N, C-alpha and C positions, 0 to 999 in steps of 0.2 A: 458591754456590747452584746456579749453572749446572752445575758439575761434577757435583754429586750428582744433579741432574736427567738428565744425559746418562747417568750409571751406571745409574739406575733404568730409562730408556728401552731401553739396550741389553740389560739383564737380562731385561725383559719380552719383547724381540724373540726373545731366545735360547730363553725358555721357550715361546713361542708356535710358533716355527719348528722347534724340536727340534734347532738347530744346536749343534756342540760349544762348550763354553765354554773359558775360558783354559787349564783343566787337561787339556783333552782329552776331558772327559766329556760325554756327551749327555744333555739333559734330556727325559725322556719326558712326554708329555702323558697325564695320568690322565683316562680317560673316567668320566663319572658314569653309573651304571647306570641304564637306562631301564625303566620298568614301565608299559607302555601299557594302555589299556583294550581288553578283548576283548569283542566284541559279536556277537550272533546275532539274525537275524529269521527266524522260521518261520511259514509260511503253509500251511494246509491246506483242501482242498475236496472234499466228497463229495456227489454228486448222482445221483439215480436217478429214472428216469420209467417209466411203465407200469403194472404192477399195484401198484407202490408208489412214490409220489412223495416222495422225501426230499431234504433240503438240510441240510448241515452245514459251516459255515465256522469257521476258527479262525485266529487270529493271536497271536504271542507274540514279545515283544522282550526280550532279556536282555543285560546288560552287567556286567562285573565288572573289578576291578583289584586286584592283590595286590602289597604290598611286604613287606619284612622286618618291618615294624612294624604295618602296617594292611592291612585288606581291605575292600573296598567291593562290595556286590552290589545290583543293582537289576533288577526284572522287572516286566513287565505283560503280560497276556494276556486274550483274550476269545473267547467262542465264541458262534454263533447258529445255530439249526437248526430245521427243520419237518418234520413227518411227516404226508403227506396233508393238508397245509394248516393242520396244528395245531402251534403253536410247542411245541418240545420242548428247546430249548437256549436260554439267554439269560443269560450271565454275563460280569462283568468282575472282573479280580482284579489287584491290584498289591502289591509287596512291596519293602522296602528294608531292608538290614542293613548295619550297621558293626561290624567286629571290630577290637579293638586287642590285638596280641600283647604279652604281658608277658615271654614267653620263646618258644622255638622252637615250643612245642606248647600253652601255656596262654594263654587269651584271655579278655577281657571282651567283651560285645556289646551293642548296642541294635537292636531290630527293630521295625518298623512294617509292618502288612499291612491291606489293605482288601479286602472282598469284596462283590459284588452278584449275586444269584442270583434272576432272576425266576420261574424255575420251582419253586424251593424256598420261594417267597414270602419271601425274604430281601431287604429293601430295602437294607440295609447291615450290615457287620460290620466294625468297626475294632478292631484289636488293637495295643497298643503296650507295650512292656516291656524292661527290661534283664536281663542274666543273665551267666553265665560258661560257657566251653566249653573242651574239651580234645581235641587231636588224638591219637587212639589209634594211628593210622597216619598218616604223613606222608612219602611217598616220591614219587619223580619221577612215577610213573605211577598211584599209588594213595593215596587219602586216605580217613580215616574219622574223623569228629569227632562228639563228644556235647556236648550243650548243656543247661543247666538254668537256669531263672530265674522270674520273675513277670511277669504281663501284666495290663493293664487292658482289658476287652472291653466295647465298647459296640455294640449291635445293635438294628435294627428288624426283628423277626421276626414276619410276619403283622400284627396289630393292636397288639403288645406291643413297648414299647421299653425296654430294660434296660441297666444298667451294673453290672458286677461284676468282682471280682478272680480271677485264675486263676493256676495254676501253669503252667509250661511245661517240658516234657521232649521232647527232640528229638534226632535223629541224622541224618547225611547221609554218603553214601558215593559215590565215583567211582573208576572204573578205566579207564585208557586202555590199550587192547591195542596200539596205534600211534597215529601222528599221524592216522590215517584212521578210527579205530573206537573207541567208548568206550561204557560203560554206567554208569548212576547210580541212585540211589534215595535217598529222603529221607522221613521221617515226624516228626510231632509230635503230642504229646498235651496237651490244654489242659483240665483238670479245674478246675471252679469251687471256690474256696477253701472257702466255707462251705456248699458242697452238692456233694460229689464225684461224686455220681451224674449231674450234669449235666456233661457233658464234650463236647469236639470232638476229632476225629481227622482230620488231613491227611496224606495219603501220595502219594507219586509214584514211579514207576518208568519208566525210559527207555533207549532204545539209539540209537545214531547211527552211520551208516556214510557215509564220503565218497564222493561222485560225481565230484568234481573238486577242484581247489584250494580253491575258495570255497563250493561247494555240497555238501550232504550230505542224506540221507534220515534222518528221525528218526521214531520210533514212541514214544509216551508213554502211560502209563496213570496216571490220576489218580482218587483216591478220597477222598471227603469224607463223614465220618460225624457226624451230630449226634444226641446222645442224646435231645433233647427237640425235635423239628422243629415246624414250623407246623402248625396244625390242617389234616387232610386230606392231609398230605405224608408222604413216606417218610423214613426215618432216613438212607438210604445214597443218595449220588449218585456214579455211577462213569463215567468217560469214557475211551474209547480214541481217542486222535488221532495220525494220521499226516500228515507234511507234508514240504515242502522247506525246508531251512535254509540260509540265506545268512550266511556269516561275514564280519565286516568290522572 
């Protein structure tokens, strides 16, 4: 028994140290690939005084992790602003998405999203649902994916609280010019299943350029369209946000 224990111990030592074995062969240590989380924190501030007194602040936190079989994406952002003492921005938004790849390009997903917009009189809107997606492009510097699924939407808009089922059609694109510059865009359409004329559209276009290894300048245009807004509110909300992004 001691003999076999010694053989096992010696073999383990050879594998760990990579030293030659009795046949003159070197055992190489196989490194397990690492797939770290990639995160960014973006903050923006616009302040004017004089003939026009305005304030706009924005904060966004995003993180994602991609492996050959799974993709995890989380994000949270908020804005607050005033124009001559009148509140004109007050929003909180969060999203989480999990993708499981059945092949290099085909995947299934589950997404959950929440939104509060005080200016649009939207106390909350929660959207949750599964679906499937496909990468039309999946290259080192360029990706383009399309998604289709169903969602359950629960919202309190004005004085009305409703829950309904919707379809979900979406696409997202990203292109990296280099390690220091990239552009992206994404859009989704959510029509109510039993009332297609009631629909939501969420879209975003952005660009980012590096200032240093960890800091970059970003500009993002966000557009949210609601076919049936709260009473006295407009259908479309658009934001142009610029800020400094920290990568970690």
